[in-house]
N, C-alpha and C positions, 0 to 999 in steps of 0.2 A: 283549618285555621293554623295560623303560625304555632310552631313548636314552643312550649314554655320557655325553654332554655334561651330561645332567640328573642322572646319578649323580654326576659329578664335581663340579657345582655344590652338591649335596646335602652331599658329603663336606667340600668347601671351606668352606661356610658353617657347619658344625659346628666344624670346627677353628678358625675365626675367631671363634667365639662369636656368630654374628648370627642372633637368633632368627627375625626376619621372613623372611629370606631362606631359612633351613632350612625353615620350614613351607610356604612358598610353593614351593619346590623340590619338596618332598614332595608337595604337592598337584598339581603339573604332572605328576609321575610317575604318580600315581593317574589323572588325567584321560587320559594317554597310553594307560595299560592299558585304561581303559574304551573308548576309541576303537578299539582292537584287538579289542575283543569279550570282554576278560578282565573280565567284570562282577563276579564273585565276588572276585577278588583286588582289584579297583579299590575295592570296598566295604570290603573288609577293612582297605586301607591308609588309607582316609578315616576309618574308625572309629578305627584306631591314632593318627591324626593329631589327631582331636578329643579323645581322651582324653589324649594328651600335652599338648594345650593347657590342659586342664583342671587337670592336675597340675603344669604348669610352675611355679606360684607357690611350691611346696614343693620344686621341684628346677630351679631356674634356672641352666642351664649357659650361658645365652645373654643377653647384656644388651643394651639398646636405649637410645641416647642420646635424652633428651627435649628438647623445647624448651618454654620458659616463654611464657605469654601475659601481657602486661602488666595490673597490677592494674585499671587503667581499664577494661580488657575482660573482666574476670573472669566477667561474664554468659556470655562465650563458651565457658567451660569446660564447660558442660553441653550445648554444641552441636558441640564440636569435640575431636577427638583429635589431639595434635601429636606428632610424633617425627622424628627425622633418621635416615633409613635409610642403609645402606651398600651397597646393591644396585647393581649396574651392568648395563648391557645385555648385556655378555658372560656375566653369570651366568644368562641366559635363553635358552632355545632358541625361536628366532623364525623365522617365515616371512621369506623374503627381502624381500618387499614390504613387509611390516610393519617390519622393521628398518630398511629404507630410509627410511621416512617418519619414524620415530622419530629417526633420526640427524640428518635434515633439520631436524627440529623443534629439537632439541637444539643443532644448529649455529647456527641462527638466534637461539635464546635467548642462546647464548654471545656472539653478535655483535650483540646487540640495539642497543647504543649507535651503533655504525657504521651500522646500518640506519636508525636514526633521523636520522642526518646527511644520509641521502638521501630523507628523508621516506616510509620504508618501515617497516613494522611487523612483528615476527616472529609466525609462527603461534604460538598458544597455547591453542587451544580443541579438545579432542579427545573424541569419544564411542568409549568402548571396549564392545565387544560380545562375547558368547560365554557358553558354559554356565558353571556355577559350577566353579571349579577349573582354569580355563583360563589364568589368569594376569593378569587385568584389574588387580587390586590390586598385584601384583607389578610390573606395567608402569609404574603411577604411581609406584611406589617407585623403579624403576630410573631414570626421567626425573628425580626428585628427586636421587638420587645422583649422576648424571652432572652435574648443574648445582649440586650442593653446596647444595641447599636442603631445608628442612623439608617434610614433608608434612602437610596439614591434612585429616584425614578427617571429613566432615561427617556428623553423626548426623541422618538425616532424620527418625527417630522423634522427635527432640527439637524439630525445627523444626514438625512438624505439631501443630496446637492445635485444640481444640474452639471457642476464642473466635474470633470473626470479626475478622479484621485482625491477630491476633497472630503468625500465621505469617508474614505478609508482612514484619512488623516484624523478627522474628528472621533472615529471609533477609537483609534490608537490613544488618543488623549484620554478617553475614559478608562481604557485599560491601564494606562500609565498612573492613574491616581489610585487605583485600588490597592496597590501595596502600601501607599502611603496614608490612605484612610480606609481603614477596615470597616466594612458595613455591608448592608444587603443591598444589591445592584438589581434593580428590576427593570428589565426590557420588556415593558408591557406592549400588548398588541403586537408581538413579534413578527407575526404573519405578514405585517406591512412591509418587511424587507425579506421575510424568508419564504413567502409564498411564491406560486408559479405565476408571477407578475412580470410585465415588461417595465424597464426603466426608461422612460422616454422612448427613443428609438434604439436604445443601446441595451440589448438584453446582456451583453458580456459584462457591462459595468455592474449590474446588480449581482451577478455571478462573483465578480471580483470582491464585492462587499461582504457576501455571504462567506466566501473563503477567508477572508480577513477575520471575520468574527470568529470562524472555527480555530483559525490559527492562534488568535488571541486567547480564545477560552482555553485551548489546549497548553499553552505555554505560559499563562498566567501564574506568576509565584506567589501571589498574594494568599491571605487567609480569608478574603471577603467571599461572602455567599452570593453566587450568581444565579439569578432566577429569570427565565424567560416564559412569558405568559401568552396563551394563544387560544383562539376560537377554533383554529383550524388544524388539529393535530395531524391530520393525515398528510399535509403539505410540508410538515416540519420534522417528522419522526426520522427521517432518514438523514437528516443533516447534523444529529447530535452524537455525542461521544458514548462509549459504552457504559461509562460510570454514571450516566445522568439518571437522576431519580424522576420518574414520571408519576405524577399525582392527579 
C-alpha cells in the first residue's frame, strides 16, 4: 500500500488547493504501487489521474499562481509554461541521499551572494532520471518552492523546428531570459533532443542543437537553476558537464 507520508501529502495538497502537488503526489502513489508489483492498481490510479486532469478545467478545486513573461519576450510564450508552485521537499517521499543532495543545492542557492564573496558559485545544474511518475517534475517544483522562485517548463516540442538554425535560435532565447528572470528552468523529457535519434534526414542538425545546449549551459552567467529530466539516462550521461548533480 502507499506510504503514509504520500497519503498525508495527497490529503494536505487537496486541503490547500494545490493542484500541482495533488497530482504529483497521486502519481507518486501510483508509481509506488507499481514498484510493489501491484500493476493493475497502479494502472487504475494512473487512469484516474489522467481523467481528473482532463476534467479539471470544468471542476477546478485547486488553483495555481502563474507568472507573466514580459511583453518584450512574448515569443517565449510558445516555448515556456510558467507558474509559481507551493510544493516543498517535505511534501515528497525521498531517498535519504537524494534529499541530502537537494537540501545542499537549496542551501547553496539561498547563500549564493555569500558564496560569491568568496569566489565560489552555488551548484545549479541537475539531471533528474527515473521512470514516468517517480517525481522528476515534482522535484523541480519543490526546489522552486523552497527558493520561492517560479518554474519555467520548457516545451521541447516547440523548440524543435524543421528549419535549419531556427531551433538553435529558440534555445538561445530561453538562455537569454535566464539572467533577467531567475527561476528553475526544467527541460522535461530532455531525451527528445538528447537521445540517439535522427532529426528528419539531418542527423547533423540535431547534433548542432545538442552542441548549442551544452555551450549555452556552460556559458550561462545567470543564477537560475537548470534541470534536465529524462527516462533514458544512458543516452544522456555523456553529454553533461562534470559539476552536474545526478539524482
